[in-house]
Each structure stands twice: as C-alpha cells, then as structure tokens.
C-alpha positions as semicolon CSV with decimal commas, in nm:
position;residue;x (nm);y (nm);z (nm)
1;M;-1,703;-0,392;0,510
2;I;-2,046;-0,425;0,358
3;G;-2,371;-0,493;0,536
4;V;-2,603;-0,755;0,388
5;F;-2,959;-0,739;0,517
6;G;-3,169;-1,048;0,571
7;E;-3,383;-1,226;0,827
8;N;-3,325;-1,492;1,087
9;A;-3,544;-1,649;1,358
10;N;-3,531;-1,322;1,556
11;G;-3,637;-1,103;1,263
12;A;-3,442;-0,859;1,050
13;M;-3,065;-0,864;1,074
14;C;-2,757;-0,720;0,908
15;Q;-2,455;-0,940;0,850
16;F;-2,123;-0,762;0,790
17;K;-1,865;-0,903;0,548
18;S;-1,509;-0,791;0,486
19;V;-1,438;-0,703;0,124
20;M;-1,087;-0,558;0,153
21;G;-0,754;-0,680;0,280
22;A;-0,455;-0,478;0,393
23;F;-0,081;-0,470;0,347
24;E;0,107;-0,393;0,667
25;L;0,427;-0,229;0,544
26;K;0,701;-0,236;0,808
27;F;0,998;0,004;0,790
28;T;1,293;0,084;1,011
29;G;1,547;0,366;0,987
30;S;1,579;0,728;1,094
31;Q;1,385;0,888;0,807
32;T;1,073;1,102;0,845
33;V;0,792;0,956;0,631
34;Y;0,541;1,177;0,446
35;G;0,370;0,914;0,231
36;V;0,363;0,552;0,115
37;T;0,252;0,419;-0,225
38;V;0,174;0,061;-0,324
39;K;0,160;-0,033;-0,693
40;G;0,117;-0,364;-0,869
41;S;0,333;-0,446;-1,170
42;D;0,024;-0,493;-1,389
43;H;-0,129;-0,152;-1,467
44;N;-0,454;-0,333;-1,554
45;Q;-0,485;-0,464;-1,196
46;K;-0,680;-0,182;-1,029
47;I;-0,642;-0,145;-0,653
48;S;-0,805;0,191;-0,575
49;G;-1,081;0,415;-0,705
50;V;-1,437;0,335;-0,807
51;A;-1,558;-0,021;-0,746
52;T;-1,877;-0,223;-0,716
53;V;-1,946;-0,501;-0,468
54;D;-2,149;-0,818;-0,527
55;F;-2,354;-0,842;-0,205
56;E;-2,403;-1,219;-0,244
57;T;-2,035;-1,311;-0,276
58;A;-1,871;-0,993;-0,131
59;A;-1,649;-0,985;-0,442
60;I;-1,513;-0,648;-0,555
61;S;-1,512;-0,542;-0,921
62;M;-1,285;-0,246;-0,977
63;G;-1,376;0,017;-1,234
64;T;-1,185;0,067;-1,554
65;G;-1,032;0,360;-1,738
66;T;-0,984;0,680;-1,546
67;D;-1,202;0,600;-1,243
68;S;-0,975;0,331;-1,091
69;Y;-0,601;0,311;-1,047
70;S;-0,320;0,053;-1,030
71;F;-0,179;0,220;-0,719
72;A;-0,289;0,326;-0,372
73;T;-0,128;0,616;-0,187
74;L;-0,127;0,667;0,187
75;D;-0,063;1,030;0,281
76;V;0,095;1,081;0,623
77;P;-0,016;1,435;0,717
78;E;0,118;1,400;1,070
79;V;0,465;1,292;0,960
80;V;0,612;0,985;1,124
81;T;0,978;0,950;1,215
82;L;1,096;0,591;1,194
83;N;1,287;0,402;1,461
84;S;1,616;0,231;1,372
85;T;1,552;-0,072;1,593
86;K;1,172;-0,117;1,604
87;A;0,970;-0,136;1,281
88;T;0,697;0,120;1,218
89;S;0,387;-0,013;1,039
90;F;0,180;0,157;0,771
91;Y;-0,147;-0,003;0,654
92;V;-0,276;0,019;0,296
93;L;-0,617;-0,127;0,212
94;V;-0,640;-0,317;-0,117
95;P;-0,886;-0,554;-0,284
96;A;-0,822;-0,919;-0,212
97;G;-0,596;-1,073;-0,474
98;T;-0,245;-1,166;-0,576
99;Y;0,003;-0,890;-0,650
100;N;0,313;-0,974;-0,853
101;A;0,629;-0,760;-0,839
102;L;0,465;-0,528;-0,588
103;Q;0,627;-0,184;-0,587
104;I;0,642;-0,007;-0,252
105;G;0,736;0,359;-0,260
106;V;0,812;0,584;0,036
107;L;0,832;0,965;0,036
108;T;1,069;1,090;0,307
109;E;1,237;1,414;0,403
110;D;1,551;1,295;0,220
111;G;1,378;1,191;-0,103
112;S;1,182;0,899;-0,240
113;Y;1,266;0,531;-0,217
114;T;1,113;0,241;-0,406
115;R;1,134;-0,129;-0,334
116;I;1,008;-0,399;-0,570
117;A;0,908;-0,729;-0,414
118;T;1,051;-1,031;-0,592
119;K;0,771;-1,270;-0,493
120;A;0,396;-1,258;-0,532
121;H;0,191;-1,137;-0,234
122;T;-0,163;-1,268;-0,186
123;V;-0,393;-1,075;0,044
124;K;-0,734;-1,207;0,149
125;A;-1,047;-1,012;0,244
126;G;-1,052;-0,934;0,614
127;E;-0,683;-1,015;0,661
128;I;-0,368;-0,812;0,713
129;L;-0,057;-0,928;0,526
130;P;0,268;-0,808;0,689
131;I;0,556;-0,713;0,458
132;N;0,899;-0,633;0,604
133;C;1,037;-0,358;0,381
134;G;1,369;-0,312;0,557
135;N;1,572;-0,015;0,671
136;L;1,520;0,302;0,467
137;D;1,864;0,430;0,569
138;T;2,032;0,152;0,370
139;M;1,814;0,161;0,058
140;I;2,032;0,416;-0,120
141;D;2,408;0,379;-0,137
142;E;2,508;0,744;-0,099
143;G;2,873;0,653;-0,152
144;A;2,791;0,530;-0,502
145;A;2,596;0,844;-0,595
146;V;2,743;1,058;-0,872
147;N;2,726;1,436;-0,839
148;L;2,609;1,563;-1,179
149;S;2,624;1,928;-1,083
150;A;2,928;2,143;-1,160
151;N;2,858;2,360;-0,856
152;D;2,783;2,073;-0,618
153;Y;2,404;2,119;-0,622
154;A;2,129;1,962;-0,826
155;N;1,976;2,165;-1,109
156;C;1,676;1,954;-1,195
C-alpha cells in the first residue's frame, strides 16, 4: 500500500491505497514445498524488482533491464507439507494486470514441477485471485519416466 497525504475538514490526513494484487495458489498432495515461482509468458512484463508508484493514480511502473524481473519467487523457509484432501494456499504479490500463459513452478522434496495456465489471469490492486493448481502428486507420471542411467541412478 501507499500513503497519500492531504487535508480534509479535520486537518491533515493520510489515505492508503492498494497498489498490488495477489495470486492465491492452491495445491493439494503429499509433497513438502520449499518454494513457489510465478512467471508470465512475456519476459518484458515485469512483476518483481524495482518500481515507481504514481501517487495520484496508484499505478505501478516496473523498472527495466536488470533491476526488475518477469518472475516472482516465494521462498518457504519453514517448509510446508501439503494435504491430499484440503488445499494449501501460497500467496504471491504481483502488480495489477493481465498475465497470459502464467507459469507456476513449485520446488518440492521430490523435485520441481511446473504448470502453465491455459487462460489469461487478471489480478486487480487490492484483490486476491485464487488459482487452483491441482494435486502435485499427479503432475508427473512416474510410470512414463525413462531411466537414462545405466546403473539406475541419475548422473546429471
């Protein structure tokens, strides 16, 4: 939020305005989660890093080049173990806007998983947009995996 100072009949005041929105990413499964990453399909659409705010309109202008990024990462230092029947929510703050082909990545004890949303997601300032990401246990078909190691262990 930003605070915009002004005056009213009672004197000086500060009005707070929301400038960010949030994705609520909901997962089920039995995995232990260490981190979540959100990335837009357009690398020019910056969602984290350095930004400026217009105090009149509360609009965010993201930086360019190496000071802003097309992804936002949520570290989970106190790891969270998911529940197979009740969704666990993770919240990632992003600038208001429309995100096409949103990529949602999850780092777990068993590896990394990525989901790509097939529809556009529009988040507004001051609002939380829920996204059901599904069950992490079913994202990878282990039966279809091919063992590339001669000695039954990975070498990369």
